[in-house]
DOKOLDO-957848 format. One line per field, with one value per residue: z, y, x of N, C-alpha, C in turn; residue in one letter; chain; residue number from 1. Coordinates in Angstrom, 2 decimals. Example, Ala and Ser with C-alpha at 12.3 -4.5 7.8 and 13.67 -1.06 7.14 Angstrom:
BEGIN
n_Z (7.80,7.08)
n_Y (-5.69,-2.25)
n_X (13.19,12.85)
ca_Z (7.80,7.14)
ca_Y (-4.50,-1.06)
ca_X (12.30,13.67)
c_Z (7.80,7.87)
c_Y (-3.30,0.03)
c_X (13.20,12.90)
resn (A,S)
chain (A,A)
resi (1,2)
REM end
This chain:
BEGIN
n_Z (8.36,5.86,4.36,5.60,4.65,2.19,1.46,2.69,1.03,-1.00,-0.51,-0.16,-2.05,-1.67,1.33,1.25,1.31,3.01,6.34,9.30,12.06,12.81,13.45,11.29,11.64,9.63,8.21,8.49,10.04,8.80,7.39,5.16,4.45,3.21,0.80,-0.50,-1.54,-3.96,-5.23,-4.31,-6.21,-8.19,-7.38,-5.56,-8.19,-9.21,-10.62,-13.57,-15.95,-14.92,-12.44,-11.68,-12.61,-10.14,-8.27,-8.75,-8.19,-4.98,-4.16,-5.17,-3.39,-1.38,-1.41,-1.52,0.46,2.41,3.94,5.75,7.82,10.09,9.51,6.78,8.07,9.98,7.99,6.93,7.91,9.04,6.41,6.31,8.15,7.57,5.01,5.91,5.92,3.75,-0.30,-2.00,-5.09,-5.99,-8.20,-8.98,-7.69,-7.76,-9.97,-10.59,-9.53,-11.84,-13.41,-12.64,-12.87,-10.91,-8.22,-6.28,-4.39,-2.82,-1.81,-3.22,-1.29,0.84,3.13,3.52,6.10,7.54,9.53,8.22,5.86,3.55,5.04,3.24)
n_Y (-10.99,-11.75,-9.96,-7.85,-8.31,-8.36,-5.91,-4.38,-5.15,-3.95,-1.56,-1.93,-1.20,1.66,1.69,1.82,3.96,5.66,5.61,3.65,1.82,1.98,3.83,7.05,10.81,11.15,9.41,6.14,2.49,0.63,1.87,2.76,-0.19,-1.03,0.75,-0.15,-2.95,-3.90,-4.19,-6.83,-9.42,-8.55,-8.20,-10.94,-12.28,-13.97,-11.91,-9.93,-8.60,-6.52,-3.73,-3.10,-0.55,0.41,-0.80,1.57,3.15,3.69,3.34,5.82,7.31,6.83,7.83,10.44,10.86,10.93,12.67,13.81,13.37,11.67,10.41,8.78,7.42,5.75,4.41,2.85,1.09,-0.25,-1.20,-2.79,-4.54,-5.63,-6.74,-9.32,-10.98,-12.11,-13.62,-12.11,-11.23,-9.56,-8.21,-7.15,-5.51,-3.40,-2.28,-0.97,1.23,2.47,1.52,2.60,5.37,7.03,8.60,7.18,7.98,6.42,3.52,-0.09,-2.56,-4.96,-5.81,-3.17,-1.23,0.81,2.77,3.77,5.46,7.86,10.80,12.38)
n_X (-8.16,-6.59,-8.17,-6.05,-3.44,-3.06,-4.37,-2.04,0.25,-0.42,-0.43,2.04,3.04,2.35,2.63,5.51,5.53,4.22,4.31,4.61,2.29,-0.81,-3.21,-4.08,-3.90,-5.68,-6.40,-6.99,-6.17,-7.40,-9.44,-7.78,-6.91,-9.13,-9.75,-7.99,-8.40,-9.52,-6.71,-5.79,-6.65,-5.29,-2.68,-1.83,-1.52,-3.74,-5.31,-6.15,-3.54,-2.76,-3.10,-6.94,-9.36,-10.78,-8.64,-6.52,-7.81,-8.35,-5.65,-4.43,-5.90,-5.02,-2.51,-3.24,-3.98,-2.58,-1.06,0.99,4.15,3.98,1.79,1.71,4.00,2.66,0.36,2.49,3.30,1.06,0.62,2.43,2.35,0.04,0.70,2.31,1.31,0.44,1.08,2.51,2.75,6.09,7.03,4.74,3.85,5.44,4.93,2.55,2.86,3.28,0.93,-1.04,-0.79,0.44,2.82,4.81,7.36,8.64,10.77,9.31,8.68,7.70,9.38,10.13,11.93,10.26,10.65,13.06,11.53,11.92,10.27,9.24)
ca_Z (7.81,4.65,3.55,6.04,4.21,0.69,1.51,2.68,0.32,-1.45,-0.36,0.35,-2.43,-0.61,2.01,1.07,0.70,3.96,7.61,10.67,11.97,13.53,12.86,11.21,11.63,8.69,7.12,9.65,9.03,8.13,6.13,4.56,3.80,2.46,-0.32,-1.24,-1.11,-5.51,-5.58,-4.06,-6.90,-9.01,-6.33,-5.30,-8.98,-9.33,-11.62,-14.51,-15.69,-14.75,-11.54,-12.05,-12.08,-8.73,-7.76,-9.38,-7.75,-4.34,-4.41,-5.80,-2.54,0.11,-1.71,-1.39,1.90,3.18,3.87,6.40,7.73,11.11,8.59,6.06,9.16,10.42,6.82,6.01,9.58,8.90,5.56,6.26,8.74,6.41,3.80,6.17,5.86,2.14,-0.36,-2.63,-6.47,-5.51,-9.48,-9.74,-6.21,-8.08,-11.78,-9.32,-9.71,-13.79,-14.10,-11.75,-12.97,-9.19,-7.56,-5.05,-4.57,-1.29,-2.21,-2.75,-0.96,1.76,3.58,3.80,7.07,7.96,9.96,7.68,4.12,3.50,4.95,2.26)
ca_Y (-11.12,-11.94,-8.55,-6.96,-9.46,-7.90,-4.78,-4.01,-5.50,-3.36,-0.60,-2.30,-0.15,3.37,1.42,2.48,5.47,6.04,4.94,2.60,0.93,1.90,4.54,7.77,11.28,11.36,8.16,4.79,1.67,0.04,2.38,2.12,-1.49,-1.29,1.00,-1.07,-4.32,-3.62,-5.08,-7.97,-10.15,-8.31,-8.37,-11.97,-12.88,-14.58,-10.95,-10.10,-8.83,-5.53,-3.34,-2.84,0.60,0.47,-0.32,2.21,5.00,3.15,3.25,7.20,7.92,6.41,8.89,11.78,10.87,10.60,14.37,14.21,12.01,10.71,9.39,8.35,5.99,5.03,3.59,2.22,0.68,-0.68,-2.04,-3.74,-5.25,-6.61,-7.41,-10.20,-12.75,-12.08,-14.43,-10.79,-10.96,-8.62,-7.34,-6.93,-4.38,-2.40,-1.93,0.17,3.47,2.94,1.14,3.28,6.23,7.17,8.81,6.63,7.83,5.83,1.66,-1.11,-3.50,-5.72,-5.92,-2.03,-0.04,1.99,4.17,4.92,5.92,9.23,11.87,14.05)
ca_X (-6.21,-6.33,-7.87,-4.96,-2.42,-3.12,-3.82,-0.66,1.25,-0.76,0.28,3.69,3.96,2.12,2.97,6.65,5.20,3.81,5.65,3.75,1.14,-1.68,-4.53,-2.90,-4.77,-6.82,-7.63,-6.93,-5.71,-9.20,-10.01,-6.22,-6.86,-10.65,-9.72,-6.80,-9.33,-9.84,-5.90,-5.65,-6.26,-3.65,-1.15,-1.88,-1.59,-4.58,-6.56,-5.86,-2.20,-2.56,-4.24,-8.34,-9.63,-10.86,-7.40,-5.68,-8.43,-7.76,-3.71,-4.46,-6.96,-4.46,-1.79,-3.86,-4.25,-0.61,-0.01,2.08,5.22,3.14,-0.23,2.92,4.77,1.77,0.07,3.63,3.42,0.17,0.16,3.41,1.72,-1.24,1.41,3.74,0.37,0.20,1.76,1.82,4.05,6.47,6.93,3.69,3.50,6.23,4.41,1.38,2.84,3.27,0.10,-1.90,0.33,0.95,4.22,5.68,8.91,9.82,10.56,7.71,9.34,7.11,10.53,11.06,12.25,9.33,11.32,13.96,11.41,11.68,8.83,9.24)
c_Z (6.99,3.91,3.91,5.39,3.01,0.34,1.70,1.92,-0.91,-2.14,0.08,-0.39,-2.23,0.26,1.93,1.16,1.95,5.56,8.74,11.03,13.00,13.01,12.48,11.24,10.46,7.84,8.41,9.12,8.03,6.93,4.88,3.71,3.52,1.80,-0.95,-1.82,-2.84,-6.21,-5.22,-5.22,-7.96,-7.96,-6.21,-7.15,-9.84,-10.10,-12.63,-14.26,-15.77,-13.19,-12.25,-11.57,-10.79,-8.08,-8.20,-8.18,-5.71,-3.79,-4.04,-4.21,-1.42,-0.64,-1.11,0.24,2.78,3.02,4.82,7.23,8.80,10.36,8.12,6.58,9.35,9.14,6.69,7.66,9.65,7.35,5.24,7.07,8.33,5.96,4.58,6.36,4.67,0.65,-2.44,-3.95,-6.38,-7.27,-9.76,-8.73,-7.45,-9.41,-10.92,-9.84,-11.43,-14.70,-14.01,-11.86,-11.83,-9.06,-6.82,-4.85,-3.36,-2.33,-1.78,-2.66,0.05,3.34,4.42,5.69,7.66,8.70,9.72,6.11,4.78,4.09,4.57,3.25)
c_Y (-10.51,-10.12,-7.79,-6.85,-8.76,-6.58,-3.97,-3.92,-4.30,-2.10,-0.28,-1.17,1.67,2.97,1.93,3.66,6.33,5.58,5.01,2.75,1.47,2.75,6.21,9.07,11.06,10.18,7.03,3.57,0.88,0.49,1.92,0.74,-1.80,-0.30,0.93,-2.27,-4.49,-4.62,-6.12,-9.29,-9.95,-8.47,-9.92,-13.00,-13.83,-13.35,-11.33,-9.60,-7.19,-5.04,-3.06,-1.14,0.98,0.48,0.87,3.68,4.38,3.80,5.45,7.85,8.35,7.74,10.02,11.87,10.92,11.98,14.94,12.69,10.83,10.00,8.84,7.00,4.88,3.96,2.67,0.89,-1.10,-1.55,-3.06,-4.97,-6.67,-7.15,-8.78,-10.96,-12.84,-13.18,-13.09,-10.74,-9.71,-7.44,-7.14,-5.83,-3.80,-2.31,-1.28,1.25,3.35,2.38,2.53,5.07,7.36,7.28,7.89,6.81,7.24,3.86,0.57,-1.89,-3.68,-6.02,-4.07,-2.03,0.65,3.42,5.21,5.55,7.05,10.25,12.91,14.82)
c_X (-6.13,-5.87,-6.38,-3.83,-1.68,-2.97,-2.45,0.59,1.00,0.06,2.15,4.14,3.61,2.91,4.52,6.96,4.94,4.85,4.36,2.71,-0.09,-2.99,-4.06,-4.03,-5.56,-7.60,-6.56,-6.13,-6.47,-9.55,-9.17,-7.05,-8.23,-10.36,-8.74,-6.83,-8.94,-8.64,-5.29,-5.65,-5.40,-2.27,-0.94,-0.95,-3.03,-5.97,-5.96,-3.83,-1.87,-3.81,-5.50,-8.61,-9.90,-9.45,-6.68,-6.43,-8.20,-6.30,-3.80,-5.23,-6.13,-3.58,-1.96,-4.24,-3.36,0.12,0.43,3.20,4.52,2.36,1.15,3.52,3.50,0.13,1.06,3.42,2.14,-0.07,1.43,3.12,0.75,-0.13,2.18,2.78,0.12,1.08,2.04,3.53,5.04,6.76,6.18,3.26,4.45,5.50,2.88,1.81,2.34,1.78,-1.25,-1.17,-0.18,2.14,4.12,6.83,9.27,9.96,9.45,8.44,8.55,8.66,11.23,11.20,10.76,10.19,12.17,13.09,11.13,10.35,8.56,8.10)
resn (X,X,X,X,X,X,X,X,X,X,X,X,X,X,X,X,X,X,X,X,X,X,X,X,X,X,X,X,X,X,X,X,X,X,X,X,X,X,X,X,X,X,X,X,X,X,X,X,X,X,X,X,X,X,X,X,X,X,X,X,X,X,X,X,X,X,X,X,X,X,X,X,X,X,X,X,X,X,X,X,X,X,X,X,X,X,X,X,X,X,X,X,X,X,X,X,X,X,X,X,X,X,X,X,X,X,X,X,X,X,X,X,X,X,X,X,X,X,X,X)
chain (A,A,A,A,A,A,A,A,A,A,A,A,A,A,A,A,A,A,A,A,A,A,A,A,A,A,A,A,A,A,A,A,A,A,A,A,A,A,A,A,A,A,A,A,A,A,A,A,A,A,A,A,A,A,A,A,A,A,A,A,A,A,A,A,A,A,A,A,A,A,A,A,A,A,A,A,A,A,A,A,A,A,A,A,A,A,A,A,A,A,A,A,A,A,A,A,A,A,A,A,A,A,A,A,A,A,A,A,A,A,A,A,A,A,A,A,A,A,A,A)
resi (1,2,3,4,5,6,7,8,9,10,11,12,13,14,15,16,17,18,19,20,21,22,23,24,25,26,27,28,29,30,31,32,33,34,35,36,37,38,39,40,41,42,43,44,45,46,47,48,49,50,51,52,53,54,55,56,57,58,59,60,61,62,63,64,65,66,67,68,69,70,71,72,73,74,75,76,77,78,79,80,81,82,83,84,85,86,87,88,89,90,91,92,93,94,95,96,97,98,99,100,101,102,103,104,105,106,107,108,109,110,111,112,113,114,115,116,117,118,119,120)
REM end
């Protein structure tokens, strides 16, 4: 459960990029959360002041897998659900795109309404 929590928040950043709980066509919720595991220490404030390289790699992978509106919706809901159980530092969450050099065209907010996230 802890893994889901932080992962979601992590992708809370990418979560906001995505949109919906459950498995997605190209990537499952579990796969998404596993790819974001390295971000947990940073997001909860127990790690260094910037995300580790494996965290950024996971975020970049997730962004590249979000190839359709359906996948983005599924990932958003997946990550939002996971984030609900985490104590994520919102400032660290919103800083991930800059640190990881990833373009996230949606709000990085664990309270995002995934049904209203743009599905570019």
